[in-house]
KOLRODO-266533 format. One record per atom (N, C-alpha, C, O): x, y, z. Coordinates in steps of 0.2 Angstrom, whole numbers, plus 5000, padded with zeros to 4 digits. Example, Ala and Ser with C-alpha at 12.3 -4.5 7.8 and 13.67 -1.06 7.14 Angstrom:
<rs>
506649725039/506249785039/506649845039/507149835042/506449895035/506849955036/506450005039/506750065040/
</rs>
This chain:
<rs>
532451375580/532751445575/533251465580/533251455586/533751505577/534351535580/534051595584/534451625588/533451615584/533151675588/533051655595/533051685600/532851585595/532651565602/533351575607/533351605613/533951555603/534551565608/534651645609/534851665614/534551665604/534751755604/534151785608/534251835611/533651765609/533051785614/533251775622/533151815626/533551715623/533951715629/534751735630/535051705635/535051765626/535651795626/535651835632/535251845636/536351865633/536351915638/536251985635/536352005630/535952025640/535852105637/535352125643/535152095647/535252185643/534752215648/534252255643/534352285638/533752255647/533152275643/532552325647/532652345653/532052345643/531552385644/530952345642/531052295639/530452375645/529852325644/529352385644/529452445647/528752375640/528052415639/527552375641/527652315640/527052405644/526452365647/525952415651/526152475653/525452385651/525052405655/525152405663/525452365666/524852455666/524852465673/525452505677/525652495683/525652545674/526152595676/525952655673/525752675668/526152705678/526052785676/526452805670/526952785668/526152855668/526552875661/527352905663/527752895658/527452925669/528052955670/528153025666/527753055663/528753055667/528853125665/528953115657/529253065655/528753165654/528853155645/528853225644/528453265643/529753235644/529953305643/530053315635/530153265632/530253365633/530353375625/529853395621/529253395623/529953415615/529553445611/529053395607/529053395601/528553365611/528053315609/527753325603/527653275598/527453395604/527053415598/527453445594/528053475595/527153435586/527653455581/527753545580/528153575578/527153585583/527153655583/527953655588/528453675586/527853635593/528453635598/529153625595/529653665595/529153575592/529853545588/529953615583/530553635582/529453635579/529653685574/530053755577/530553785575/529653765583/529853835587/530753805588/531253835585/530653755592/531353745594/531953745589/532553765590/531653705583/532253715577/532353785575/532953805573/531853825575/531953895573/532353935579/532753985577/532353915585/532753955590/533553925590/534053955592/533453855589/534153835588/534553845581/535153825581/534153865577/534453865571/534753795568/535253785564/534253755570/534553685568/534253665561/534253605560/533953705557/533653675551/533153625553/532853625558/533053575548/532553515551/532753445554/532553395553/533353465558/533553405561/533153375566/533253315567/532853405570/532353375574/531753335571/531653285573/531553365566/531053335563/531153275558/530853225557/531753295554/531953255549/532753245551/533153275548/532853205555/533553195559/534253175553/534853185553/533853135549/534353115542/534553165539/535153165538/534153215538/534353275533/534953315536/535453335532/534953315544/535553335547/536253295544/536653315542/536153235545/536753185543/536953195536/537553195534/536353195532/536653205524/537053255522/537353245517/537053315527/537453365526/538153365527/538553405526/538253295530/539053275533/539253245528/539853225528/538853215523/539153165517/539653205512/539553255510/540053175510/540553195506/540153215498/539753175496/540353255494/540053275488/540053215484/540653185484/539653185480/539553135476/539353065480/539153015477/539353065488/539153015491/538352995489/537953035487/538152935490/537652915488/537052925494/537052895500/536552975494/535952995499/535352985497/534953005502/535152965490/534452965489/534052915494/533552935496/534352865497/533952815502/533952865510/533552845514/534152915511/534252965516/533553005517/533353035522/533253005510/532653055511/532053025506/531853065502/531952965506/531352945501/530752955504/530252975501/530652955511/529952985514/530053045518/530253055524/529853105514/529953165517/529153205516/529053235511/528853195521/528053225520/528153295521/528553315525/527653335518/527453405521/527353405527/527253365531/527253475529/526953495535/526153475536/525853465542/525853475531/525053455532/524953395533/524553375537/525353345530/525453275532/525653255539/525353215542/526153295541/526453295549/525953305552/525953275558/525453345551/524953375556/524353335557/524053325562/524253305550/523753255550/523853185555/523453155558/524453165555/524653115558/524753125565/524753075569/524953185567/524853205574/524253205577/524253175583/523853225574/523053215575/522753145578/522353125582/523253105574/522853035576/523253005582/522952955585/523753035585/523953015591/523753045596/523953035602/523353095595/523153145600/522553125602/522153125597/522353095608/521753075610/521153135611/521353195612/520553125609/520053185610/519353155611/519253095613/518953195611/518153165611/518053135605/518153155599/517853075606/517653035600/518252995596/518252955591/518853005600/519452975596/519952945602/520452975604/519752885605/520152855610/520752835608/520752815603/521252845613/521852825611/522152795618/522252835623/522352725618/522552685624/522752615623/522852585618/522952595629/523052515629/522252475628/521752495630/522452425623/521752365623/521852315626/521352305630/522352265624/522452205630/523152175628/523552185623/523252135631/523952085631/523752015629/523152005629/524151975627/524151905624/524751875624/525251905623/524751815625/525351775626/525251725620/525751685618/524651715617/524451675612/524051705606/523651745608/524151685599/523751725596/522951725597/522651765594/522751665600/522051655602/521751705606/521151715606/522251735610/522151785615/522151865612/522051915615/522351855606/522451925602/521851955602/521351915601/521752015602/521052055600/520952035592/521352005589/520352045589/520152035582/520552065579/520652125581/520852045572/521152085568/520752145563/520752145557/520452175567/519852225564/520152275560/519852285555/520852315562/521052365561/521852355558/522252315559/522052405554/522752395551/523152395558/522952425563/523752355557/524152345563/525052375562/525252365556/525352385566/526052385566/526252355571/525952365576/526852315572/527152295577/527952325579/528252345574/528152335584/528752355587/529152285591/529052265596/529752275587/530252225590/530952245590/531252275586/531252215596/532052245594/532252205602/531952185607/533052215601/533352165607/533252215615/533152275615/533352185619/533152215625/533752285627/534352295627/533352325630/533752385631/533752425624/534152465624/533452415619/533552455613/533152515614/533152555609/532752525620/532252595620/531552585617/531252625615/531352525615/530752505613/530152545616/529652575614/530252525624/529552555628/529652625627/529152655626/530152655628/530252735628/530052775621/529752825621/530152735617/529952745609/529152755609/528852805608/528852695611/528252695611/527852745616/527352775615/528252745621/527852815626/528052885623/527752925625/528552895619/528552955616/528052955610/527853015610/527952915606/527552905602/526652925604/526252955601/526652905609/525852925612/526052975617/525652985621/526453005617/526553075622/526053115622/525853155627/525753125616/525153175615/524453155618/523953185619/524553095620/523953065626/524153035631/524052975631/524353075635/524653065642/524353005646/524652975650/523652995645/523352955649/523552875647/523452825650/523952875641/524052815639/524752775642/525252785639/524652725646/525152695651/525552655648/525352605645/526252665648/526752625644/527352625650/527552675652/527452555651/527852545656/528652555654/528752535648/529152585658/529752585655/530152555662/530452595666/530252505662/530652475668/531552465666/531752455661/531752475672/532552455672/532752385673/533352365673/532152345673/532252265675/532352245668/531952265663/532852205666/532852165659/532352125657/532052095662/532052125652/531652065650/530852095653/530352055653/530852145654/530152155659/529552135654/529152095657/529452155648/528852125643/528852065642/529252035638/528452035645/528351965643/527651935638/527651885635/527251985638/526751975632/526752015626/527152055626/526352005622/526152055617/525652105618/525152075619/525852175618/525352225622/525052265616/525352295612/524452265616/524152305610/523752355612/523352355616/524052425608/523652485610/523252495603/523352475598/522652525605/522252555600/522252625598/522152665602/522252645592/522352715590/521652735586/521552725580/521152755590/520452755588/520252705585/520252645586/519852735578/519652675573/520052665568/519752645563/520752685569/521152685563/521752635563/521852615557/522052615568/522452575568/522652545575/522352565580/523052495576/523252465582/524052465582/524352465576/524352465588/525052455588/525252405593/525052425599/525752345593/525952305596/526552325599/526952355595/526752315606/527252305608/527552225610/527352195614/527952205605/528152145607/528652135612/529052185614/528752065615/529452055620/530052065617/530152045611/530552105620/531152105617/531652045618/531652005623/532052025612/532551965612/533051985616/533152045615/533451945619/533951965624/533751935630/533351895630/534051965635/534051945642/533451945645/533051985644/533251875649/532651855651/532051865646/531551875648/532151845640/531551845636/531151795638/531451755641/530451785637/530051745639/530151665635/530351665629/530151615639/530251555637/529951545630/530351535626/529351555629/528951545623/529151605618/528651615614/529551645618/529651705613/529651675607/529451725603/529951625604/529951625597/529351585595/529251585589/529051565599/528351535597/527851595596/527451605592/527951625601/527351695601/527551745595/527151775591/528151755594/528351805590/528151765582/527751785578/528551715581/528251665574/527551665571/527351675566/527251645578/526451645576/526151705575/525751705571/526351755579/526151825577/526251845570/525751865567/526951855567/527151865561/526851835555/526751865550/526751765557/526551735551/525751725550/525451715544/525451735556/524651725556/524351795556/523751805554/524651855558/524251915559/524151945552/524551975549/523551935549/523451965543/523352025542/523252045536/523252075547/523252135546/523752175548/523652235548/524252135548/524952175550/525252205544/525352175538/525452265545/525552315539/526352325539/526652325533/526552335544/527252355545/527552335550/527152345555/528352295550/528552285557/529152325558/529652335553/529152365564/529752405565/530252375570/530252365576/530852365566/531352325570/531952385573/532452405569/531852395579/532352435582/533052415583/533252355585/533552465583/534152455582/534452505587/534252565587/534952495591/535252535595/535752585590/536152555586/535652645590/535952705586/536652715588/537052745585/536852685594/537552685597/537952635595/538552645594/537752575595/538052515594/537852485588/538152435586/537452505585/537352475578/537052405577/536852375582/536952375572/536752305571/537152265575/537752275575/536852215579/537252165583/536852095580/536352085577/537352045583/537251975580/536451965581/536151945576/536151985587/535451955587/534951995582/534451965581/535152055580/534852095575/534852065569/534352075565/535452025567/535452005561/535151945561/534951925556/534951905566/534551845566/533751865566/533351835562/533551925570/532951945568/532751965560/532251955558/533252005557/533152015550/533151955546/532751955541/533451905547/533451835545/532651795545/532451765541/532451805550/531751795551/531251815548/530851785546/531351895548/530851935544/530851915535/530351915532/531451915534/531751895528/531251835526/530851825521/531351785530/531251725528/530351715528/530151685524/530051745532/529351765532/529051805527/528451805527/529551835523/529251885519/528751945522/528251955519/528951965528/528752025531/529052095530/529652105531/528652135527/528952205526/529052235533/528752235538/529652265532/529852295540/530252345538/530452355532/530452395543/530952455542/531252465549/530952475555/531952475549/532352495554/532352555557/532252605554/532352555564/532252625567/532852625572/532852585576/533352685571/533852685576/533652715582/533352775581/533752685587/533552735593/534152775596/534652775593/534052805602/534552825606/535152875602/535652885604/534852905596/535252955593/535653005596/536153035594/535253025603/535553075606/536153065610/536553105612/536152995611/536752975615/537452955611/537952935613/537352955605/537852965599/538153015596/537753065594/538853025596/539153085591/538953085584/538653035582/538953135581/538753145574/539153085570/538953035567/539753095571/540253045568/540052975569/540052935563/539952945574/539752885577/539052865572/539052805569/538552905573/538052895570/537952895563/537552855560/538452935559/538352935551/538752875551/538652845545/539252845554/539552785552/539052725553/539052685549/538652725558/538152665559/537652665552/537452625549/537452735552/536952735546/537152725540/536652695537/537752725538/537952715533/538152635531/538052605526/538252615536/538552535537/537752505537/537652455533/537252535541/536652485539/536252505533/535852465530/536352565531/535852575525/536352525519/536052515514/536952515519/537252475515/537052385516/537052345512/536952385522/536752315525/536152295521/536052255517/535652345523/534952345519/534952345511/534552315508/535352385509/535352385502/535652305498/535352285493/536152285503/536552235499/536152155502/536152105498/535952155507/535752085510/535052085513/534752035516/534652135511/533852135512/533352145507/533452195503/532852105506/532352125501/531652155504/531352195501/531552145510/530852155512/530952225516/530452255519/531652245517/531652315522/531652375518/531952395514/531152415521/531152485518/531852525517/532252525522/531952545511/532652575510/532952625516/533552625517/532352665518/532652725522/532652705530/532152675532/533052725533/533152715541/532752785543/532652835541/532452765550/532152805553/532452825560/532552775563/532752885562/533252895567/532752935574/532452985572/532752915579/532352935584/532852945590/533252905591/532552985594/532853005600/532153025605/531953075605/532052965609/531352965615/531553035619/531053065622/532153045620/532253105624/532153165623/531853195627/532353185615/532353245612/531753255608/531553305606/531453195607/530853185601/531153195595/530753195590/531753195594/531953185587/531653125582/531653065584/531453145577/531253105573/530553075575/530353035571/530253085580/529653055582/529153075577/528753035575/529053145576/528553175573/528553135565/528053105563/529053125563/529153095555/528853025557/528353005553/529052985562/528952915562/528052905563/527752855562/527852955566/527152965567/526852955561/526352915559/527153005556/526853015550/526852945545/526452925541/527452915546/527452855543/527152785546/526952735542/526952785552/526552745554/525852765550/525552725547/525552825551/524952835549/524852825541/524352805538/525452825538/525552815530/525452745528/525152735523/525852695533/525752625530/525152585532/525052525530/524752625537/524252595540/523652615535/523052585535/523852665530/523152695526/522852735528/522352755526/523152765533/522752845536/523052915534/522952965537/523552895529/523852955526/523952935518/524552915516/523452925515/523652895508/524052935504/524452905501/524053005504/524253045500/524853095505/524753145508/525553065503/526053115507/526353155501/526553135495/526353225502/526653275498/527353295501/527353295507/527753315497/528353365498/528153425500/528553465500/527553455501/527453525503/527753555508/527553615510/
</rs>
């Protein structure tokens, strides 16, 4: 498959995995912090709902329905936040790593996986998601292609999250076999999160990943990372372009994009809520 060539293409990457300290975690990791910061900045709901800030930049009459399909209320956001915060009787942390499906932990819980091009910010995003549980160790490396295995993280008795190796520079030799086997055989997989760099938009290797997910009939959602590095104009251009691509060229992709900044924690609270929702741990999402 062409993804094999893409996996070994040029790029620079970050990796996630066990064995490293959590490192600095600045920013409003908790929802209450984010809401206070929004009020002080008078930034509306752009920190929790980044797409809403972009929607206000659209011309009158422009199609904006897909920008707000998933807009949970504060109660749902708080419920999801509690899932990601470790506490007595609720362990959140690294579970195991595997290079083959036979080494993967039993598929006992609903599961989501994160996949993306090297240097897309996957490790930083996963670390931000788990920022309320600082004991969770997620390695963020400056070395391209650091992640060589599938790393599994367990969120209590509720779900597991899988960090997949990135495609791009120094991807594992058996990258395609590893990823294809996982996507096709993991029966408890509820959603795949395909990470796209919010500054450069969809790249050729991302299109190949989309083709693979579409071919396998895997439900997935696109997450735009590093939005703090893009100007509002550039970000809006990339969002509208990708929304059009999703509408015209995909069948298994959730119509709404998720925008995140692992530095500023923009969109992190909403993404936690969506993960809780697709894993069945937030069955009712109200716009309250």
